C-alpha positions, 0 to 999 in steps of 0.5 A: 563110469559107474554112478552110485547113490550114497546112503548116509547114516546119522549115528547118535550116542545115547550114553549120558553117564560121565566117562573116565579119561580111559573110557573117553580115549577108548571111545574116541579111538573106536569112534574114529575107527568106526567113522573111517570104516564107514567112509571105506564102506561108502567108497566100496559102494561107489564101486572103487573095487571095480576099477583096476589100478597099476598094482591091483584095484583102485580101492586097495591103492586108495586105502593104502594111501590113506593108511600111509598118511595115518602112519605119518600122523597126518591130519584126519582131513588129509587122511580122509582125502587120501582115501578119496584122492582119485574120486574124480579121476586124475591127470594120471588116472582118468577113470572116475568113480564120481562126477564133479556134480557129486562133490557135495555128496562127497563133502557130506561124507568126508567133510568140506575141507577133505573134499576140497583137498580131493578136488584140488588133487584130482584137478591138477594139470600135472604137466603144467603144475609139476613143470613149475615146481621149484621155480618160485617160492609159490606153487603155480597150479592149473585146474585141468577141469576149468583151466584156471591158474592160481598160486596155492596157499601155504595150507593147500601146498602142504596138503597137495605135496603130502598127498602127492608124496603118499600117492607116489610112495604107495605106488612104489611100495605096492610094486614090490 
């Protein structure tokens, strides 16, 4: 497993002149693209491109999953989580870019909420959780790292399910 040190940049905007709505919209779009690019570059620095995945490299899969979520107009935090969704390994892909001890580093990079989605996705004991889907109104979840079981909140369930569908669909699309 490759461990890497992440470098973080603080970006500032020194322009103080008022902006028109068009300028503000263009800057917001450029800023969002720049932030996404920085997150992608950090993922590359962690060595995601060095891991083989079912249909190519892990970085291609992670990037394509995040792009699919963006196409669906998912919340930004879910798109960011999609880019890092296998950072700690998963029950189906046990290679790890990062150790759980680096969760705070990931949270600094993509935000606490996105990192919490990444952890939830990576920690899923799929045999336990998937076998219980549809058996009740709530999703019973088992954390494979801690063996704790609990019911997902509505927001956790939505994030987990949407990310799971994006992940699985990306695998199908990439296999063509």
